[in-house]
C-alpha positions as CSV (number, residue, x, y, z in Angstrom):
1,M,99.7,135.3,99.8
2,N,96.0,134.4,99.8
3,K,95.4,131.1,98.0
4,K,92.9,132.7,95.7
5,Q,95.1,135.7,94.6
6,R,96.4,135.5,91.1
7,Y,100.0,136.1,90.3
8,S,102.7,136.0,87.6
9,G,106.3,135.0,88.0
10,I,109.6,134.4,86.2
11,L,111.8,131.4,86.6
12,M,115.4,132.7,86.7
13,P,118.2,130.7,88.4
14,I,120.7,132.8,90.4
15,S,123.5,131.2,88.5
16,S,122.1,132.5,85.2
17,L,122.0,136.2,86.2
18,N,124.2,138.5,84.1
19,G,127.0,140.2,86.0
20,A,130.7,140.8,86.5
21,D,131.5,137.5,88.1
22,D,132.0,134.2,86.2
23,V,128.6,133.0,87.5
24,G,125.5,134.8,88.7
25,T,125.5,135.9,92.3
26,I,123.2,137.2,95.0
27,G,124.9,140.6,94.7
28,V,124.1,143.6,92.6
29,E,122.8,141.7,89.6
30,A,120.2,139.9,91.8
31,F,119.0,143.3,93.2
32,R,118.7,144.5,89.6
33,F,116.7,141.5,88.7
34,V,114.2,142.3,91.5
35,D,114.0,145.8,90.0
36,Y,113.3,144.2,86.6
37,L,110.5,142.1,88.0
38,C,109.0,145.3,89.5
39,D,109.2,147.1,86.2
40,L,107.2,144.3,84.6
41,G,104.7,144.1,87.5
42,V,105.7,140.5,88.2
43,G,105.3,139.4,91.9
44,V,107.1,136.1,92.1
45,W,110.7,135.2,91.4
46,Q,111.2,131.5,91.2
47,I,114.8,130.2,91.5
48,L,116.4,126.8,91.6
49,P,117.9,125.2,94.8
50,L,120.7,127.3,96.3
51,G,122.7,124.4,97.8
52,R,126.4,123.7,97.3
53,T,126.6,121.3,94.4
54,D,128.9,118.4,93.7
55,G,131.1,117.9,90.7
56,F,128.2,117.5,88.3
57,N,126.8,120.9,89.3
58,S,123.2,119.9,89.6
59,P,121.4,122.0,92.1
60,Y,119.3,118.9,92.8
61,Q,122.4,117.0,94.1
62,C,123.9,119.0,97.0
63,Y,126.3,118.4,99.8
64,S,123.7,119.6,102.3
65,S,120.0,120.5,102.7
66,Y,121.0,123.6,104.5
67,A,124.2,125.1,103.2
68,G,124.2,127.7,100.5
69,N,126.5,127.6,97.4
70,E,129.4,129.9,98.3
71,F,130.1,130.5,94.6
72,Y,126.9,132.7,94.5
73,I,128.6,135.1,97.0
74,D,129.2,138.6,95.6
75,L,132.9,139.4,95.9
76,A,132.1,143.1,95.8
77,F,130.3,142.7,99.1
78,L,133.4,141.1,100.6
79,H,135.5,144.0,99.3
80,G,133.1,146.5,100.7
81,R,133.3,144.9,104.1
82,G,137.1,145.2,104.1
83,W,137.7,141.5,104.1
84,L,139.0,141.3,100.5
85,N,141.7,143.8,99.5
86,E,141.1,143.7,95.8
87,C,137.8,143.0,94.0
88,P,138.5,141.1,90.7
89,L,135.6,142.4,88.7
90,K,135.4,142.8,85.0
91,Q,135.7,146.4,83.7
92,D,132.1,146.1,82.3
93,Y,130.0,145.0,85.2
94,F,127.7,143.2,82.7
95,A,130.3,141.5,80.7
96,S,129.3,137.8,80.8
97,N,129.1,136.5,77.2
98,G,128.9,132.8,77.4
99,E,128.0,129.6,79.3
100,I,129.1,128.9,82.8
101,D,132.4,127.1,83.2
102,W,131.8,125.6,86.6
103,D,135.3,124.2,87.0
104,G,136.7,127.6,86.3
105,V,134.3,129.2,88.6
106,K,135.2,126.9,91.5
107,C,138.9,127.2,90.9
108,N,139.1,130.9,90.4
109,K,136.6,132.1,92.9
110,S,137.9,129.9,95.7
111,V,141.1,131.9,95.6
112,F,139.3,135.1,96.4
113,L,137.0,133.5,98.9
114,Q,140.1,132.2,100.7
115,Q,141.6,135.7,100.7
116,A,138.4,137.1,102.2
117,F,138.4,134.4,104.8
118,E,141.9,135.4,105.9
119,G,140.9,139.1,106.0
120,F,137.8,138.1,108.1
121,R,139.8,136.1,110.5
122,Y,142.6,138.8,110.7
123,Q,139.9,141.2,111.8
124,N,138.8,138.7,114.5
125,Q,135.3,138.6,113.0
126,F,134.7,135.1,114.4
127,A,134.2,136.9,117.7
128,S,131.8,139.5,116.3
129,D,128.2,139.8,117.4
130,G,127.0,139.1,113.9
131,Y,128.9,135.9,113.4
132,L,128.1,134.7,116.9
133,A,124.4,135.2,116.4
134,F,124.7,133.3,113.1
135,W,126.5,130.5,114.7
136,Q,123.9,130.3,117.5
137,E,121.1,130.0,114.9
138,H,122.8,127.5,112.5
139,Q,125.3,125.5,114.5
140,L,123.2,122.3,114.6
141,W,123.8,121.8,110.9
142,L,126.9,124.0,110.3
143,E,129.2,122.2,112.7
144,D,128.7,118.9,110.9
145,Y,128.6,120.4,107.4
146,S,131.9,122.4,107.8
147,L,133.7,119.3,109.0
148,F,132.1,117.2,106.2
149,M,133.4,119.6,103.6
150,A,136.9,119.6,105.1
151,L,136.9,115.8,105.1
152,T,135.6,115.7,101.5
153,Q,138.5,118.0,100.6
154,K,141.0,115.9,102.5
155,Y,139.9,112.6,101.0
156,E,139.7,114.1,97.6
157,G,136.0,113.3,96.8
158,V,135.9,109.8,98.1
159,T,132.4,109.1,99.4
160,W,131.9,109.3,103.2
161,S,131.1,105.5,103.4
162,E,134.7,104.8,102.3
163,W,136.3,107.1,104.8
164,P,138.3,105.6,107.7
165,E,135.9,103.6,109.9
166,E,136.1,105.9,112.9
167,I,135.3,108.9,110.8
168,R,132.7,107.1,108.8
169,D,131.0,106.0,112.0
170,R,131.4,109.4,113.6
171,V,133.3,108.2,116.7
172,P,133.5,111.4,119.0
173,N,137.2,111.2,119.6
174,A,137.9,110.7,115.9
175,L,135.7,113.7,115.0
176,A,137.4,115.9,117.6
177,Q,140.8,115.0,116.3
178,A,139.6,115.7,112.7
179,Y,138.4,119.1,113.9
180,N,141.8,120.0,115.3
181,E,143.7,118.7,112.3
182,L,141.4,120.5,109.7
183,E,140.5,123.6,111.8
184,E,141.5,126.1,109.1
185,V,139.4,124.4,106.4
186,V,136.5,124.0,108.8
187,L,136.5,127.6,109.7
188,Y,136.7,128.6,106.0
189,H,133.4,126.7,105.3
190,R,131.8,128.4,108.3
191,F,132.9,131.8,107.0
192,V,131.5,131.3,103.5
193,Q,128.2,130.1,104.9
194,Y,128.0,133.2,107.2
195,V,128.6,135.4,104.2
196,F,126.2,133.6,102.0
197,F,123.3,133.9,104.4
198,L,124.2,137.5,105.2
199,E,124.0,138.4,101.5
200,W,120.9,136.3,101.0
201,E,119.0,138.0,103.8
202,L,119.8,141.4,102.3
203,L,118.5,140.3,99.0
204,H,115.4,138.7,100.5
205,Q,114.6,141.8,102.5
206,Y,115.0,144.0,99.4
207,A,112.7,141.7,97.4
208,M,110.1,141.9,100.2
209,Q,110.3,145.7,100.3
210,R,109.7,145.9,96.6
211,G,106.7,143.5,96.8
212,V,108.4,140.5,95.2
213,K,108.1,137.0,96.7
214,I,110.9,134.5,96.2
215,M,109.9,130.9,95.4
216,G,112.5,128.4,96.4
217,D,112.8,124.8,95.1
218,L,113.3,121.8,97.4
219,P,114.7,118.5,95.9
220,L,112.8,115.6,97.4
221,Y,115.9,113.5,97.8
222,V,119.4,114.3,99.0
223,A,122.7,113.2,97.6
224,F,124.3,110.1,99.1
225,H,127.6,112.0,99.6
226,S,126.1,114.7,101.7
227,S,126.3,115.8,105.3
228,D,122.6,114.8,105.6
229,V,123.3,111.2,105.1
230,W,126.7,111.0,106.8
231,V,125.2,112.6,110.0
232,H,121.9,110.7,109.9
233,P,122.5,107.4,108.1
234,N,119.8,105.6,110.0
235,Q,117.2,107.9,108.3
236,F,118.0,106.3,104.9
237,Q,117.8,102.8,103.5
238,L,121.5,101.7,103.8
239,N,122.9,98.3,104.6
240,S,125.3,97.5,107.4
241,E,128.2,98.8,105.4
242,Y,126.4,102.1,104.8
243,Q,125.9,101.2,101.1
244,M,122.7,101.8,99.1
245,T,121.1,98.6,97.8
246,E,118.0,100.5,96.5
247,V,118.0,104.0,95.0
248,G,115.4,106.5,93.9
249,G,114.3,107.3,90.3
250,V,111.2,107.0,88.1
251,P,110.0,104.4,85.6
252,P,109.8,104.8,81.9
253,D,107.3,107.3,80.5
254,D,106.5,109.2,77.3
255,F,109.6,111.4,77.8
256,N,112.2,108.8,78.8
257,E,111.9,105.2,77.6
258,N,114.5,104.1,80.1
259,G,113.1,105.8,83.1
260,Q,115.5,107.7,85.4
261,H,118.0,106.3,87.8
262,W,118.9,109.1,90.2
263,G,121.2,107.2,92.5
264,S,119.7,108.9,95.5
265,P,119.3,107.1,98.9
266,L,115.8,106.3,99.8
267,F,114.2,107.4,103.1
268,D,113.6,104.9,105.8
269,W,110.1,106.0,106.6
270,D,109.7,103.6,109.6
271,V,112.8,105.1,111.3
272,M,111.6,108.6,110.5
273,A,108.2,108.0,112.0
274,A,109.8,106.9,115.3
275,D,111.0,110.5,116.1
276,Q,108.0,112.1,114.4
277,Y,109.9,113.0,111.3
278,Q,112.3,115.4,113.0
279,W,114.7,115.3,110.0
280,W,112.0,116.3,107.6
281,R,110.4,118.9,109.8
282,S,113.8,120.6,110.4
283,R,114.5,120.6,106.7
284,L,111.2,122.1,105.7
285,S,111.2,124.6,108.5
286,F,114.6,125.9,107.4
287,Q,113.6,126.2,103.8
288,L,110.4,128.0,104.6
289,K,112.4,130.6,106.5
290,L,114.5,131.2,103.4
291,Y,111.7,131.7,100.9
292,D,108.2,133.1,100.7
293,L,107.0,130.1,98.7
294,L,108.5,126.6,98.3
295,R,108.1,124.2,95.4
296,I,108.6,120.6,96.5
297,D,110.2,118.7,93.6
298,H,108.9,115.1,92.9
299,F,106.1,115.6,95.3
300,R,104.6,112.2,94.4
301,G,107.5,110.6,96.3
302,L,105.8,111.7,99.6
303,E,102.9,109.4,98.8
304,S,104.8,106.5,97.2
305,Y,108.3,106.1,95.9
306,Y,109.9,104.1,93.1
307,S,112.7,101.9,94.3
308,I,115.4,100.6,91.9
309,K,118.1,98.1,92.8
310,S,121.4,100.0,92.8
311,I,123.0,97.5,90.5
312,Y,120.8,98.7,87.6
313,L,121.8,101.5,85.4
314,D,118.3,102.8,84.5
315,G,114.8,103.0,85.8
316,K,113.3,100.2,83.7
317,V,113.0,97.7,86.6
318,G,111.7,98.9,89.9
319,V,108.9,98.7,92.4
320,W,106.5,101.3,94.1
321,N,106.5,101.4,97.9
322,D,104.3,103.4,100.2
323,A,105.8,106.6,101.8
324,R,104.6,108.3,104.9
325,G,104.4,111.9,103.6
326,D,100.9,112.3,104.9
327,E,101.9,111.6,108.5
328,M,104.9,113.9,108.1
329,L,103.0,116.8,106.6
330,S,100.3,116.6,109.2
331,L,102.8,117.6,111.8
332,L,103.7,120.9,110.1
333,P,101.9,124.0,111.2
334,S,99.3,125.3,108.7
335,V,101.3,128.4,108.0
336,M,103.9,126.2,106.3
337,H,101.2,124.5,104.3
338,E,100.2,127.8,102.9
339,K,103.6,128.3,101.3
340,I,104.0,125.0,99.6
341,I,103.5,124.2,95.9
342,A,103.6,120.5,94.8
343,E,105.4,119.5,91.7
344,D,102.8,116.9,90.8
345,L,104.1,115.9,87.3
346,G,104.8,112.5,86.0
347,L,102.9,109.3,87.0
348,I,100.2,110.9,89.2
349,D,97.3,108.8,90.5
350,E,94.3,109.6,92.7
351,K,96.3,109.0,95.9
352,V,98.9,111.6,95.0
353,R,96.1,114.1,94.1
354,S,94.3,113.4,97.4
355,L,97.5,114.1,99.4
356,R,98.1,117.3,97.5
357,D,94.5,118.5,98.0
358,K,94.3,117.4,101.6
359,Y,96.8,120.1,102.5
360,H,95.6,122.6,99.9
361,F,98.8,122.7,98.0
362,D,98.8,124.2,94.5
363,G,99.8,121.8,91.8
364,M,101.4,122.4,88.4
365,G,100.3,122.6,84.8
366,V,102.7,122.6,81.9
367,F,101.6,123.9,78.5
368,Q,104.2,121.7,76.7
369,F,102.5,118.6,78.0
370,A,99.0,119.6,76.7
371,F,98.9,118.7,73.0
372,D,98.4,114.9,72.7
373,G,95.0,115.2,71.2
374,N,93.1,114.5,74.4
375,V,90.6,117.3,75.1
376,H,90.6,116.2,78.8
377,N,94.4,116.6,79.2
378,V,94.9,118.5,82.5
379,H,97.7,120.5,81.0
380,L,95.4,122.3,78.6
381,P,95.0,125.9,79.9
382,M,91.2,125.6,79.8
383,H,91.5,123.0,82.6
384,Y,93.7,125.0,84.9
385,S,92.1,125.7,88.3
386,D,92.8,128.3,90.9
387,T,95.0,125.7,92.7
388,C,97.3,125.5,89.7
389,C,100.7,127.1,89.1
390,A,101.1,127.0,85.3
391,Y,104.2,127.0,83.2
392,I,105.0,126.9,79.5
393,G,107.9,124.7,80.4
394,T,110.1,124.2,83.5
395,H,113.9,124.1,83.9
396,D,113.7,120.4,82.7
397,N,112.0,121.3,79.4
398,A,113.1,122.8,76.2
399,T,112.4,126.5,75.6
400,L,109.1,127.3,73.8
401,I,110.9,127.8,70.5
402,S,112.8,124.5,70.7
403,W,109.8,122.6,71.8
404,Y,107.7,123.8,69.0
405,D,110.4,123.0,66.4
406,E,110.5,119.4,67.6
407,L,106.7,118.9,67.4
408,E,105.1,116.7,64.7
409,I,103.2,118.7,62.1
410,E,99.8,117.6,63.5
411,Q,100.8,118.7,67.0
412,K,101.9,122.1,65.7
413,K,98.6,122.5,64.0
414,L,96.7,121.5,67.1
415,M,98.6,123.9,69.3
416,L,98.3,126.9,66.9
417,E,94.6,126.3,66.5
418,Y,94.2,126.2,70.3
419,I,95.9,129.5,70.9
420,G,94.3,131.0,67.7
421,V,97.4,132.0,65.7
422,E,99.0,130.9,62.4
423,R,102.6,130.9,63.6
424,L,104.3,130.4,66.9
425,S,103.9,133.4,69.2
426,F,105.2,133.6,72.8
427,R,102.8,136.5,73.3
428,A,99.8,134.4,72.3
429,V,100.8,131.5,74.4
430,A,101.5,133.8,77.4
431,R,98.1,135.5,77.0
432,N,96.3,132.2,76.7
433,M,97.8,131.0,80.0
434,M,97.4,134.3,81.9
435,Q,93.7,134.6,81.1
436,S,93.1,131.0,82.4
437,H,91.9,130.2,85.9
438,A,95.4,129.3,87.0
439,R,96.3,131.0,90.2
440,G,99.9,131.4,89.1
441,V,101.6,131.7,85.7
442,I,105.4,131.5,85.6
443,F,107.5,132.0,82.5
444,Q,111.1,130.9,82.0
445,M,113.4,133.9,81.4
446,Q,114.6,132.1,78.3
447,D,111.2,132.3,76.7
448,I,111.0,136.0,77.4
449,L,114.4,136.3,75.7
450,A,113.1,134.2,72.7
451,L,115.9,131.7,73.0
452,G,116.1,128.3,71.3
453,D,118.3,125.3,72.1
454,E,121.0,127.6,73.5
455,G,118.7,128.5,76.4
456,R,118.0,125.0,77.7
457,M,118.8,124.6,81.4
458,N,118.6,120.8,81.8
459,T,117.8,117.7,79.9
460,P,116.7,115.0,82.4
461,G,118.6,111.7,82.3
462,T,121.8,113.4,80.9
463,I,124.9,114.8,82.5
464,D,126.7,116.9,80.0
465,G,125.6,120.4,79.0
466,N,123.3,121.1,81.9
467,W,123.1,124.0,84.3
468,I,125.4,126.2,82.3
469,W,122.9,128.7,80.7
470,R,123.5,132.3,81.5
471,A,121.8,135.5,80.2
472,K,124.1,137.4,77.9
473,D,122.1,140.6,77.7
474,K,123.0,143.6,79.8
475,T,119.4,144.9,79.7
476,L,116.5,142.4,79.9
477,P,113.5,143.2,77.7
478,I,110.4,145.0,79.1
479,H,107.7,143.9,76.8
480,D,105.0,146.5,76.9
481,W,102.3,144.0,75.9
482,L,103.4,141.7,78.8
483,K,103.2,144.5,81.3
484,K,99.7,145.3,80.1
485,D,98.5,141.7,80.1
486,I,99.9,141.2,83.6
487,I,97.6,144.0,84.8
488,R,94.7,143.1,82.5
489,F,94.5,139.6,83.8
490,A,94.9,140.6,87.5
491,R,98.4,139.1,87.9
492,S,100.3,142.3,89.0
493,K,102.4,142.2,92.1
494,E,100.2,145.0,93.5
495,V,97.4,142.5,94.1
496,L,99.6,140.3,96.3
497,S,99.5,140.6,100.0
């Protein structure tokens, strides 16, 4: 995609797709969503991270930077391959009618994935050309990840730093013994990863054939309890007992008076520099093969990062330290730079902007952040440039309707006057943004569906009630005015290369 080409997109998580399973999958409903985007003329589908999540279900806290979430696997695909005897699909393929029960999903779907694994192994598919080619391509991360997941299951969620010392320290003989003891579970996790990436490649190819680009999302940090940290502890700021003394987060701002305490391990940039940032380069290279575009979450952490002592419970007290993102990014080939979008929200200074601009990354504009009375506010659509990807709100924000309802009277008046209407109108907001100079404009699916609080995906700094929204409608709306405006303002997928 040429940097100057305009586009429109929709943010729709895989988990939120409507379908026959208890959660959205990369199966039929994902293919149908690509068709929906084509019907609208939209050229970009933005999703949330695809990784295998922990017990809190946040796609920004995953067990690996590489592994896919096996619960997004389409069971009908397994049935079609002859690995699953019975496909437990609802009578009405589009029967979902409520929020995602992640505990139920994991419990129920694991049963059928296990059955498919047994069918796969019975057919000796681990010796097939397809699996062997997959193993050859992915073994550098998959070998460690599959054992990590087997050990996580064995030790019932105890963090890796508390595992038996020889396992924690990755003593080769101890790892070999663990492989032998847990072989069945290890092979299961290799199987589900094989299936996940097989299905993903089919979906990605279909999207490309239909002219739709998929934008992935990369969390800056990784979870402490992850194969990334267990395998590469020296790449992170840990003490001699493999514990975090400092963690990542952000200081207080207008949206969170306590700041945010993410509990994520911080990178040891000095160690990373010693091998020319191999960990980062491998991670980014892998992600940029999965997607056509990649948004880097919390991009400012590549310029400097906020460090909080792990004993604190919030982000009120912390210090900023220099990162070495510039050195790392300079080692990436330019073809990778062309695919990256920087999430440059929050406390952004000139150094962060300079890093973003040095590599010609597009930044972000958020309509909901625009109406503080400052005519120079960079989130006002009149200030969007052709290096901006603009949103009404992201997955971390309220829907347009909910956001408007919470505004003070003066803010409502200011916003309505700006877009030139007397009452809230998604159409008017969308048009205002699409006719701006922003290179990209991406809408949350929830705003197209005119949802309120029930459509919120995530509230930062909270745990309960997040990541559970799912579309209830069998047929998504094709707004005629939206189709026309996408063409009118040169944002149709037909203009993308």
